[in-house]
Predicted model as a PDB file, atoms N, CA, C, CB and O in Angstrom, pLDDT in the B-factor column:
MODEL        1                                                                  
ATOM      1  N   UNK A   1       0.842  -1.165   0.000  1.00 53.00           N  
ATOM      2  CA  UNK A   1       0.000   0.000   0.000  1.00 53.00           C  
ATOM      3  C   UNK A   1       0.898   1.242   0.000  1.00 53.00           C  
ATOM      4  CB  UNK A   1      -0.964  -0.010   1.219  1.00 53.00           C  
ATOM      5  O   UNK A   1       1.744   1.391   0.882  1.00 53.00           O  
ATOM      6  N   UNK A   2       0.724   2.116  -0.961  1.00 58.00           N  
ATOM      7  CA  UNK A   2       1.535   3.329  -1.104  1.00 58.00           C  
ATOM      8  C   UNK A   2       0.975   4.428  -0.209  1.00 58.00           C  
ATOM      9  CB  UNK A   2       1.574   3.800  -2.585  1.00 58.00           C  
ATOM     10  O   UNK A   2      -0.234   4.555  -0.016  1.00 58.00           O  
ATOM     11  N   UNK A   3       1.898   5.211   0.325  1.00 63.00           N  
ATOM     12  CA  UNK A   3       1.516   6.339   1.169  1.00 63.00           C  
ATOM     13  C   UNK A   3       2.044   7.623   0.570  1.00 63.00           C  
ATOM     14  CB  UNK A   3       2.037   6.160   2.604  1.00 63.00           C  
ATOM     15  O   UNK A   3       3.171   7.659   0.078  1.00 63.00           O  
ATOM     16  N   UNK A   4       1.263   8.656   0.604  1.00 65.00           N  
ATOM     17  CA  UNK A   4       1.731   9.948   0.139  1.00 65.00           C  
ATOM     18  C   UNK A   4       2.383  10.669   1.305  1.00 65.00           C  
ATOM     19  CB  UNK A   4       0.570  10.787  -0.462  1.00 65.00           C  
ATOM     20  O   UNK A   4       1.847  10.709   2.413  1.00 65.00           O  
ATOM     21  N   UNK A   5       3.543  11.235   1.035  1.00 60.00           N  
ATOM     22  CA  UNK A   5       4.238  11.998   2.054  1.00 60.00           C  
ATOM     23  C   UNK A   5       4.012  13.477   1.824  1.00 60.00           C  
ATOM     24  CB  UNK A   5       5.735  11.673   2.056  1.00 60.00           C  
ATOM     25  O   UNK A   5       4.063  13.958   0.692  1.00 60.00           O  
ATOM     26  N   UNK A   6       3.767  14.180   2.884  1.00 65.00           N  
ATOM     27  CA  UNK A   6       3.608  15.621   2.788  1.00 65.00           C  
ATOM     28  C   UNK A   6       4.889  16.272   3.271  1.00 65.00           C  
ATOM     29  CB  UNK A   6       2.383  16.115   3.609  1.00 65.00           C  
ATOM     30  O   UNK A   6       5.418  15.916   4.324  1.00 65.00           O  
ATOM     31  N   UNK A   7       5.377  17.212   2.509  1.00 63.00           N  
ATOM     32  CA  UNK A   7       6.595  17.917   2.867  1.00 63.00           C  
ATOM     33  C   UNK A   7       6.248  19.356   3.232  1.00 63.00           C  
ATOM     34  CB  UNK A   7       7.624  17.870   1.710  1.00 63.00           C  
ATOM     35  O   UNK A   7       5.334  19.963   2.674  1.00 63.00           O  
ATOM     36  N   UNK A   8       7.001  19.870   4.175  1.00 65.00           N  
ATOM     37  CA  UNK A   8       6.809  21.272   4.556  1.00 65.00           C  
ATOM     38  C   UNK A   8       7.270  22.162   3.419  1.00 65.00           C  
ATOM     39  CB  UNK A   8       7.577  21.613   5.865  1.00 65.00           C  
ATOM     40  O   UNK A   8       8.109  21.775   2.605  1.00 65.00           O  
ATOM     41  N   UNK A   9       6.715  23.347   3.378  1.00 64.00           N  
ATOM     42  CA  UNK A   9       7.132  24.309   2.365  1.00 64.00           C  
ATOM     43  C   UNK A   9       8.617  24.628   2.541  1.00 64.00           C  
ATOM     44  CB  UNK A   9       6.279  25.603   2.449  1.00 64.00           C  
ATOM     45  O   UNK A   9       9.105  24.661   3.670  1.00 64.00           O  
ATOM     46  N   UNK A  10       9.337  24.862   1.450  1.00 61.00           N  
ATOM     47  CA  UNK A  10      10.750  25.219   1.578  1.00 61.00           C  
ATOM     48  C   UNK A  10      10.879  26.560   2.286  1.00 61.00           C  
ATOM     49  CB  UNK A  10      11.436  25.271   0.191  1.00 61.00           C  
ATOM     50  O   UNK A  10       9.971  27.388   2.220  1.00 61.00           O  
ATOM     51  N   UNK A  11      12.004  26.778   2.964  1.00 60.00           N  
ATOM     52  CA  UNK A  11      12.163  28.047   3.675  1.00 60.00           C  
ATOM     53  C   UNK A  11      12.119  29.224   2.713  1.00 60.00           C  
ATOM     54  CB  UNK A  11      13.476  28.061   4.456  1.00 60.00           C  
ATOM     55  O   UNK A  11      12.555  29.130   1.565  1.00 60.00           O  
ATOM     56  N   UNK A  12      11.590  30.317   3.200  1.00 61.00           N  
ATOM     57  CA  UNK A  12      11.501  31.534   2.379  1.00 61.00           C  
ATOM     58  C   UNK A  12      12.899  32.104   2.161  1.00 61.00           C  
ATOM     59  CB  UNK A  12      10.577  32.596   3.051  1.00 61.00           C  
ATOM     60  O   UNK A  12      13.787  31.948   2.999  1.00 61.00           O  
ATOM     61  N   UNK A  13      13.072  32.751   1.049  1.00 63.00           N  
ATOM     62  CA  UNK A  13      14.340  33.392   0.745  1.00 63.00           C  
ATOM     63  C   UNK A  13      14.439  34.666   1.576  1.00 63.00           C  
ATOM     64  CB  UNK A  13      14.470  33.699  -0.782  1.00 63.00           C  
ATOM     65  O   UNK A  13      13.508  35.470   1.620  1.00 63.00           O  
ATOM     66  N   UNK A  14      15.571  34.833   2.228  1.00 58.00           N  
ATOM     67  CA  UNK A  14      15.766  36.016   3.061  1.00 58.00           C  
ATOM     68  C   UNK A  14      16.101  37.193   2.167  1.00 58.00           C  
ATOM     69  CB  UNK A  14      16.885  35.786   4.115  1.00 58.00           C  
ATOM     70  O   UNK A  14      17.091  37.172   1.436  1.00 58.00           O  
ATOM     71  N   UNK A  15      15.277  38.209   2.229  1.00 69.00           N  
ATOM     72  CA  UNK A  15      15.527  39.400   1.417  1.00 69.00           C  
ATOM     73  C   UNK A  15      15.979  40.568   2.282  1.00 69.00           C  
ATOM     74  CB  UNK A  15      14.272  39.784   0.633  1.00 69.00           C  
ATOM     75  O   UNK A  15      16.600  41.508   1.786  1.00 69.00           O  
ATOM     76  N   UNK A  16      15.672  40.512   3.559  1.00 81.00           N  
ATOM     77  CA  UNK A  16      16.043  41.589   4.461  1.00 81.00           C  
ATOM     78  C   UNK A  16      17.019  41.041   5.489  1.00 81.00           C  
ATOM     79  CB  UNK A  16      14.793  42.206   5.149  1.00 81.00           C  
ATOM     80  O   UNK A  16      16.788  39.982   6.072  1.00 81.00           O  
ATOM     81  N   UNK A  17      18.097  41.754   5.707  1.00 85.00           N  
ATOM     82  CA  UNK A  17      19.076  41.346   6.713  1.00 85.00           C  
ATOM     83  C   UNK A  17      18.789  42.111   7.990  1.00 85.00           C  
ATOM     84  CB  UNK A  17      20.539  41.598   6.225  1.00 85.00           C  
ATOM     85  O   UNK A  17      18.993  43.323   8.061  1.00 85.00           O  
ATOM     86  N   UNK A  18      18.313  41.394   9.000  1.00 91.00           N  
ATOM     87  CA  UNK A  18      18.021  42.008  10.299  1.00 91.00           C  
ATOM     88  C   UNK A  18      19.171  41.671  11.237  1.00 91.00           C  
ATOM     89  CB  UNK A  18      16.642  41.508  10.883  1.00 91.00           C  
ATOM     90  O   UNK A  18      19.414  40.503  11.542  1.00 91.00           O  
ATOM     91  N   UNK A  19      19.867  42.689  11.687  1.00 92.00           N  
ATOM     92  CA  UNK A  19      21.026  42.483  12.542  1.00 92.00           C  
ATOM     93  C   UNK A  19      20.712  42.835  13.987  1.00 92.00           C  
ATOM     94  CB  UNK A  19      22.203  43.308  12.047  1.00 92.00           C  
ATOM     95  O   UNK A  19      19.820  43.633  14.277  1.00 92.00           O  
ATOM     96  N   UNK A  20      21.465  42.221  14.879  1.00 92.00           N  
ATOM     97  CA  UNK A  20      21.354  42.479  16.301  1.00 92.00           C  
ATOM     98  C   UNK A  20      22.720  42.262  16.932  1.00 92.00           C  
ATOM     99  CB  UNK A  20      20.276  41.571  16.958  1.00 92.00           C  
ATOM    100  O   UNK A  20      23.638  41.769  16.277  1.00 92.00           O  
ATOM    101  N   UNK A  21      22.857  42.623  18.182  1.00 94.00           N  
ATOM    102  CA  UNK A  21      24.101  42.354  18.903  1.00 94.00           C  
ATOM    103  C   UNK A  21      23.789  41.451  20.080  1.00 94.00           C  
ATOM    104  CB  UNK A  21      24.780  43.674  19.380  1.00 94.00           C  
ATOM    105  O   UNK A  21      22.717  41.540  20.680  1.00 94.00           O  
ATOM    106  N   UNK A  22      24.745  40.572  20.409  1.00 94.00           N  
ATOM    107  CA  UNK A  22      24.568  39.599  21.482  1.00 94.00           C  
ATOM    108  C   UNK A  22      25.759  39.689  22.417  1.00 94.00           C  
ATOM    109  CB  UNK A  22      24.409  38.157  20.920  1.00 94.00           C  
ATOM    110  O   UNK A  22      26.906  39.704  21.970  1.00 94.00           O  
ATOM    111  N   UNK A  23      25.492  39.749  23.714  1.00 94.00           N  
ATOM    112  CA  UNK A  23      26.561  39.826  24.703  1.00 94.00           C  
ATOM    113  C   UNK A  23      27.018  38.440  25.114  1.00 94.00           C  
ATOM    114  CB  UNK A  23      26.104  40.612  25.927  1.00 94.00           C  
ATOM    115  O   UNK A  23      26.214  37.526  25.298  1.00 94.00           O  
ATOM    116  N   UNK A  24      28.338  38.305  25.254  1.00 91.00           N  
ATOM    117  CA  UNK A  24      28.971  37.075  25.748  1.00 91.00           C  
ATOM    118  C   UNK A  24      29.985  37.497  26.809  1.00 91.00           C  
ATOM    119  CB  UNK A  24      29.663  36.248  24.572  1.00 91.00           C  
ATOM    120  O   UNK A  24      31.168  37.661  26.512  1.00 91.00           O  
ATOM    121  N   UNK A  25      29.526  37.669  28.026  1.00 94.00           N  
ATOM    122  CA  UNK A  25      30.424  38.144  29.079  1.00 94.00           C  
ATOM    123  C   UNK A  25      30.873  39.563  28.781  1.00 94.00           C  
ATOM    124  CB  UNK A  25      31.643  37.216  29.221  1.00 94.00           C  
ATOM    125  O   UNK A  25      30.047  40.465  28.648  1.00 94.00           O  
ATOM    126  N   UNK A  26      32.191  39.764  28.674  1.00 95.00           N  
ATOM    127  CA  UNK A  26      32.730  41.092  28.383  1.00 95.00           C  
ATOM    128  C   UNK A  26      32.726  41.416  26.900  1.00 95.00           C  
ATOM    129  CB  UNK A  26      34.132  41.204  28.915  1.00 95.00           C  
ATOM    130  O   UNK A  26      33.082  42.529  26.511  1.00 95.00           O  
ATOM    131  N   UNK A  27      32.335  40.477  26.077  1.00 96.00           N  
ATOM    132  CA  UNK A  27      32.378  40.665  24.630  1.00 96.00           C  
ATOM    133  C   UNK A  27      30.979  40.804  24.052  1.00 96.00           C  
ATOM    134  CB  UNK A  27      33.105  39.503  23.964  1.00 96.00           C  
ATOM    135  O   UNK A  27      29.991  40.369  24.644  1.00 96.00           O  
ATOM    136  N   UNK A  28      30.925  41.419  22.884  1.00 95.00           N  
ATOM    137  CA  UNK A  28      29.682  41.632  22.159  1.00 95.00           C  
ATOM    138  C   UNK A  28      29.925  41.255  20.710  1.00 95.00           C  
ATOM    139  CB  UNK A  28      29.185  43.109  22.288  1.00 95.00           C  
ATOM    140  O   UNK A  28      30.976  41.581  20.158  1.00 95.00           O  
ATOM    141  N   UNK A  29      28.986  40.584  20.088  1.00 95.00           N  
ATOM    142  CA  UNK A  29      29.153  40.258  18.673  1.00 95.00           C  
ATOM    143  C   UNK A  29      27.863  40.561  17.931  1.00 95.00           C  
ATOM    144  CB  UNK A  29      29.554  38.775  18.486  1.00 95.00           C  
ATOM    145  O   UNK A  29      26.773  40.542  18.503  1.00 95.00           O  
ATOM    146  N   UNK A  30      28.012  40.836  16.657  1.00 95.00           N  
ATOM    147  CA  UNK A  30      26.867  41.120  15.796  1.00 95.00           C  
ATOM    148  C   UNK A  30      26.390  39.824  15.164  1.00 95.00           C  
ATOM    149  CB  UNK A  30      27.229  42.164  14.705  1.00 95.00           C  
ATOM    150  O   UNK A  30      27.194  38.943  14.859  1.00 95.00           O  
ATOM    151  N   UNK A  31      25.094  39.707  14.969  1.00 94.00           N  
ATOM    152  CA  UNK A  31      24.496  38.550  14.288  1.00 94.00           C  
ATOM    153  C   UNK A  31      23.442  39.047  13.322  1.00 94.00           C  
ATOM    154  CB  UNK A  31      23.877  37.543  15.307  1.00 94.00           C  
ATOM    155  O   UNK A  31      22.896  40.139  13.475  1.00 94.00           O  
ATOM    156  N   UNK A  32      23.164  38.213  12.311  1.00 93.00           N  
ATOM    157  CA  UNK A  32      22.184  38.573  11.294  1.00 93.00           C  
ATOM    158  C   UNK A  32      21.191  37.432  11.099  1.00 93.00           C  
ATOM    159  CB  UNK A  32      22.881  38.916   9.961  1.00 93.00           C  
ATOM    160  O   UNK A  32      21.493  36.273  11.384  1.00 93.00           O  
ATOM    161  N   UNK A  33      20.017  37.773  10.616  1.00 90.00           N  
ATOM    162  CA  UNK A  33      18.981  36.773  10.358  1.00 90.00           C  
ATOM    163  C   UNK A  33      19.389  35.785   9.269  1.00 90.00           C  
ATOM    164  CB  UNK A  33      17.685  37.458   9.965  1.00 90.00           C  
ATOM    165  O   UNK A  33      18.800  34.708   9.168  1.00 90.00           O  
ATOM    166  N   UNK A  34      20.396  36.132   8.444  1.00 89.00           N  
ATOM    167  CA  UNK A  34      20.857  35.236   7.384  1.00 89.00           C  
ATOM    168  C   UNK A  34      21.837  34.182   7.903  1.00 89.00           C  
ATOM    169  CB  UNK A  34      21.510  36.042   6.273  1.00 89.00           C  
ATOM    170  O   UNK A  34      22.214  33.273   7.164  1.00 89.00           O  
ATOM    171  N   UNK A  35      22.255  34.298   9.177  1.00 90.00           N  
ATOM    172  CA  UNK A  35      23.184  33.338   9.748  1.00 90.00           C  
ATOM    173  C   UNK A  35      24.589  33.889   9.932  1.00 90.00           C  
ATOM    174  CB  UNK A  35      23.239  32.128   8.889  1.00 90.00           C  
ATOM    175  O   UNK A  35      25.426  33.238  10.559  1.00 90.00           O  
ATOM    176  N   UNK A  36      24.861  35.060   9.407  1.00 92.00           N  
ATOM    177  CA  UNK A  36      26.174  35.686   9.532  1.00 92.00           C  
ATOM    178  C   UNK A  36      26.442  36.041  10.985  1.00 92.00           C  
ATOM    179  CB  UNK A  36      26.271  36.942   8.643  1.00 92.00           C  
ATOM    180  O   UNK A  36      25.530  36.420  11.720  1.00 92.00           O  
ATOM    181  N   UNK A  37      27.713  35.914  11.398  1.00 94.00           N  
ATOM    182  CA  UNK A  37      28.128  36.305  12.740  1.00 94.00           C  
ATOM    183  C   UNK A  37      29.386  37.142  12.634  1.00 94.00           C  
ATOM    184  CB  UNK A  37      28.361  35.065  13.643  1.00 94.00           C  
ATOM    185  O   UNK A  37      30.313  36.797  11.902  1.00 94.00           O  
ATOM    186  N   UNK A  38      29.415  38.230  13.362  1.00 94.00           N  
ATOM    187  CA  UNK A  38      30.597  39.078  13.402  1.00 94.00           C  
ATOM    188  C   UNK A  38      31.557  38.604  14.479  1.00 94.00           C  
ATOM    189  CB  UNK A  38      30.206  40.535  13.644  1.00 94.00           C  
ATOM    190  O   UNK A  38      31.225  37.741  15.292  1.00 94.00           O  
ATOM    191  N   UNK A  39      32.739  39.175  14.473  1.00 95.00           N  
ATOM    192  CA  UNK A  39      33.753  38.841  15.467  1.00 95.00           C  
ATOM    193  C   UNK A  39      33.343  39.359  16.844  1.00 95.00           C  
ATOM    194  CB  UNK A  39      35.120  39.422  15.060  1.00 95.00           C  
ATOM    195  O   UNK A  39      32.589  40.327  16.948  1.00 95.00           O  
ATOM    196  N   UNK A  40      33.837  38.718  17.893  1.00 96.00           N  
ATOM    197  CA  UNK A  40      33.590  39.184  19.254  1.00 96.00           C  
ATOM    198  C   UNK A  40      34.398  40.453  19.489  1.00 96.00           C  
ATOM    199  CB  UNK A  40      33.954  38.087  20.301  1.00 96.00           C  
ATOM    200  O   UNK A  40      35.592  40.504  19.193  1.00 96.00           O  
ATOM    201  N   UNK A  41      33.745  41.462  20.017  1.00 96.00           N  
ATOM    202  CA  UNK A  41      34.386  42.765  20.238  1.00 96.00           C  
ATOM    203  C   UNK A  41      34.181  43.200  21.678  1.00 96.00           C  
ATOM    204  CB  UNK A  41      33.823  43.835  19.266  1.00 96.00           C  
ATOM    205  O   UNK A  41      33.155  42.898  22.287  1.00 96.00           O  
ATOM    206  N   UNK A  42      35.160  43.909  22.216  1.00 96.00           N  
ATOM    207  CA  UNK A  42      34.985  44.516  23.543  1.00 96.00           C  
ATOM    208  C   UNK A  42      34.263  45.851  23.416  1.00 96.00           C  
ATOM    209  CB  UNK A  42      36.354  44.710  24.245  1.00 96.00           C  
ATOM    210  O   UNK A  42      33.530  46.254  24.318  1.00 96.00           O  
ATOM    211  N   UNK A  43      34.471  46.530  22.303  1.00 96.00           N  
ATOM    212  CA  UNK A  43      33.845  47.833  22.081  1.00 96.00           C  
ATOM    213  C   UNK A  43      32.460  47.636  21.460  1.00 96.00           C  
ATOM    214  CB  UNK A  43      34.734  48.727  21.167  1.00 96.00           C  
ATOM    215  O   UNK A  43      32.333  47.079  20.370  1.00 96.00           O  
ATOM    216  N   UNK A  44      31.450  48.089  22.149  1.00 94.00           N  
ATOM    217  CA  UNK A  44      30.081  47.978  21.631  1.00 94.00           C  
ATOM    218  C   UNK A  44      29.925  48.716  20.309  1.00 94.00           C  
ATOM    219  CB  UNK A  44      29.078  48.524  22.651  1.00 94.00           C  
ATOM    220  O   UNK A  44      29.229  48.250  19.407  1.00 94.00           O  
ATOM    221  N   UNK A  45      30.577  49.868  20.200  1.00 95.00           N  
ATOM    222  CA  UNK A  45      30.470  50.653  18.967  1.00 95.00           C  
ATOM    223  C   UNK A  45      31.015  49.874  17.775  1.00 95.00           C  
ATOM    224  CB  UNK A  45      31.220  51.985  19.113  1.00 95.00           C  
ATOM    225  O   UNK A  45      30.470  49.982  16.676  1.00 95.00           O  
ATOM    226  N   UNK A  46      32.069  49.100  17.964  1.00 96.00           N  
ATOM    227  CA  UNK A  46      32.653  48.320  16.863  1.00 96.00           C  
ATOM    228  C   UNK A  46      31.733  47.167  16.464  1.00 96.00           C  
ATOM    229  CB  UNK A  46      34.041  47.774  17.265  1.00 96.00           C  
ATOM    230  O   UNK A  46      31.599  46.870  15.277  1.00 96.00           O  
ATOM    231  N   UNK A  47      31.104  46.522  17.429  1.00 95.00           N  
ATOM    232  CA  UNK A  47      30.155  45.445  17.116  1.00 95.00           C  
ATOM    233  C   UNK A  47      28.964  46.005  16.346  1.00 95.00           C  
ATOM    234  CB  UNK A  47      29.674  44.739  18.412  1.00 95.00           C  
ATOM    235  O   UNK A  47      28.490  45.381  15.397  1.00 95.00           O  
ATOM    236  N   UNK A  48      28.478  47.181  16.751  1.00 94.00           N  
ATOM    237  CA  UNK A  48      27.362  47.800  16.033  1.00 94.00           C  
ATOM    238  C   UNK A  48      27.765  48.187  14.616  1.00 94.00           C  
ATOM    239  CB  UNK A  48      26.858  49.032  16.789  1.00 94.00           C  
ATOM    240  O   UNK A  48      26.977  48.033  13.683  1.00 94.00           O  
ATOM    241  N   UNK A  49      28.988  48.688  14.448  1.00 95.00           N  
ATOM    242  CA  UNK A  49      29.407  49.062  13.092  1.00 95.00           C  
ATOM    243  C   UNK A  49      29.623  47.818  12.223  1.00 95.00           C  
ATOM    244  CB  UNK A  49      30.701  49.905  13.144  1.00 95.00           C  
ATOM    245  O   UNK A  49      29.408  47.872  11.012  1.00 95.00           O  
ATOM    246  N   UNK A  50      30.048  46.693  12.828  1.00 95.00           N  
ATOM    247  CA  UNK A  50      30.125  45.425  12.073  1.00 95.00           C  
ATOM    248  C   UNK A  50      28.750  45.074  11.522  1.00 95.00           C  
ATOM    249  CB  UNK A  50      30.660  44.265  12.973  1.00 95.00           C  
ATOM    250  O   UNK A  50      28.624  44.683  10.362  1.00 95.00           O  
ATOM    251  N   UNK A  51      27.719  45.212  12.353  1.00 93.00           N  
ATOM    252  CA  UNK A  51      26.350  44.900  11.935  1.00 93.00           C  
ATOM    253  C   UNK A  51      25.891  45.842  10.830  1.00 93.00           C  
ATOM    254  CB  UNK A  51      25.391  44.984  13.131  1.00 93.00           C  
ATOM    255  O   UNK A  51      25.269  45.408   9.860  1.00 93.00           O  
ATOM    256  N   UNK A  52      26.194  47.127  10.972  1.00 93.00           N  
ATOM    257  CA  UNK A  52      25.806  48.104   9.950  1.00 93.00           C  
ATOM    258  C   UNK A  52      26.506  47.827   8.625  1.00 93.00           C  
ATOM    259  CB  UNK A  52      26.125  49.525  10.423  1.00 93.00           C  
ATOM    260  O   UNK A  52      25.890  47.924   7.564  1.00 93.00           O  
ATOM    261  N   UNK A  53      27.787  47.485   8.681  1.00 93.00           N  
ATOM    262  CA  UNK A  53      28.542  47.179   7.456  1.00 93.00           C  
ATOM    263  C   UNK A  53      27.976  45.939   6.770  1.00 93.00           C  
ATOM    264  CB  UNK A  53      30.039  46.969   7.777  1.00 93.00           C  
ATOM    265  O   UNK A  53      27.874  45.901   5.544  1.00 93.00           O  
ATOM    266  N   UNK A  54      27.609  44.931   7.548  1.00 92.00           N  
ATOM    267  CA  UNK A  54      27.039  43.708   6.958  1.00 92.00           C  
ATOM    268  C   UNK A  54      25.689  44.007   6.303  1.00 92.00           C  
ATOM    269  CB  UNK A  54      26.877  42.604   8.038  1.00 92.00           C  
ATOM    270  O   UNK A  54      25.409  43.534   5.202  1.00 92.00           O  
ATOM    271  N   UNK A  55      24.858  44.791   6.984  1.00 90.00           N  
ATOM    272  CA  UNK A  55      23.534  45.114   6.426  1.00 90.00           C  
ATOM    273  C   UNK A  55      23.675  45.930   5.141  1.00 90.00           C  
ATOM    274  CB  UNK A  55      22.682  45.894   7.460  1.00 90.00           C  
ATOM    275  O   UNK A  55      22.858  45.790   4.231  1.00 90.00           O  
ATOM    276  N   UNK A  56      24.697  46.775   5.055  1.00 90.00           N  
ATOM    277  CA  UNK A  56      24.900  47.587   3.864  1.00 90.00           C  
ATOM    278  C   UNK A  56      25.422  46.769   2.693  1.00 90.00           C  
ATOM    279  CB  UNK A  56      25.855  48.713   4.165  1.00 90.00           C  
ATOM    280  O   UNK A  56      25.080  47.045   1.543  1.00 90.00           O  
ATOM    281  N   UNK A  57      26.255  45.759   2.976  1.00 87.00           N  
ATOM    282  CA  UNK A  57      26.847  44.927   1.923  1.00 87.00           C  
ATOM    283  C   UNK A  57      26.953  43.487   2.417  1.00 87.00           C  
ATOM    284  CB  UNK A  57      28.249  45.467   1.504  1.00 87.00           C  
ATOM    285  O   UNK A  57      28.024  43.057   2.843  1.00 87.00           O  
ATOM    286  N   UNK A  58      25.832  42.725   2.363  1.00 82.00           N  
ATOM    287  CA  UNK A  58      25.803  41.363   2.891  1.00 82.00           C  
ATOM    288  C   UNK A  58      26.765  40.393   2.214  1.00 82.00           C  
ATOM    289  CB  UNK A  58      24.431  40.829   2.777  1.00 82.00           C  
ATOM    290  O   UNK A  58      27.123  39.377   2.811  1.00 82.00           O  
ATOM    291  N   UNK A  59      27.190  40.676   0.994  1.00 81.00           N  
ATOM    292  CA  UNK A  59      28.090  39.764   0.284  1.00 81.00           C  
ATOM    293  C   UNK A  59      29.531  39.906   0.743  1.00 81.00           C  
ATOM    294  CB  UNK A  59      28.007  40.005  -1.209  1.00 81.00           C  
ATOM    295  O   UNK A  59      30.350  39.028   0.473  1.00 81.00           O  
ATOM    296  N   UNK A  60      29.855  40.986   1.426  1.00 73.00           N  
ATOM    297  CA  UNK A  60      31.222  41.202   1.900  1.00 73.00           C  
ATOM    298  C   UNK A  60      31.532  40.245   3.045  1.00 73.00           C  
ATOM    299  CB  UNK A  60      31.422  42.669   2.353  1.00 73.00           C  
ATOM    300  O   UNK A  60      30.638  39.889   3.814  1.00 73.00           O  
ATOM    301  N   UNK A  61      32.784  39.827   3.165  1.00 66.00           N  
ATOM    302  CA  UNK A  61      33.134  38.884   4.256  1.00 66.00           C  
ATOM    303  C   UNK A  61      33.052  39.500   5.621  1.00 66.00           C  
ATOM    304  CB  UNK A  61      34.519  38.347   4.057  1.00 66.00           C  
ATOM    305  O   UNK A  61      33.317  38.828   6.618  1.00 66.00           O  
TER     306      UNK A  61                                                      
ENDMDL                                                                          
END                                                                             
């Protein structure tokens, strides 16, 4: 007896990069909804600028 399998819809393509910062003890790092992660920084301003740079040009490393 054959059974039909139902599959979930494929994930939506991310068109907007939503960035945030996450604290890890004394360090802060930027993260994005696309999975990108910035380096751990002690300076909050540098972590925020990492996030801004990624949002402006997501293809950049």
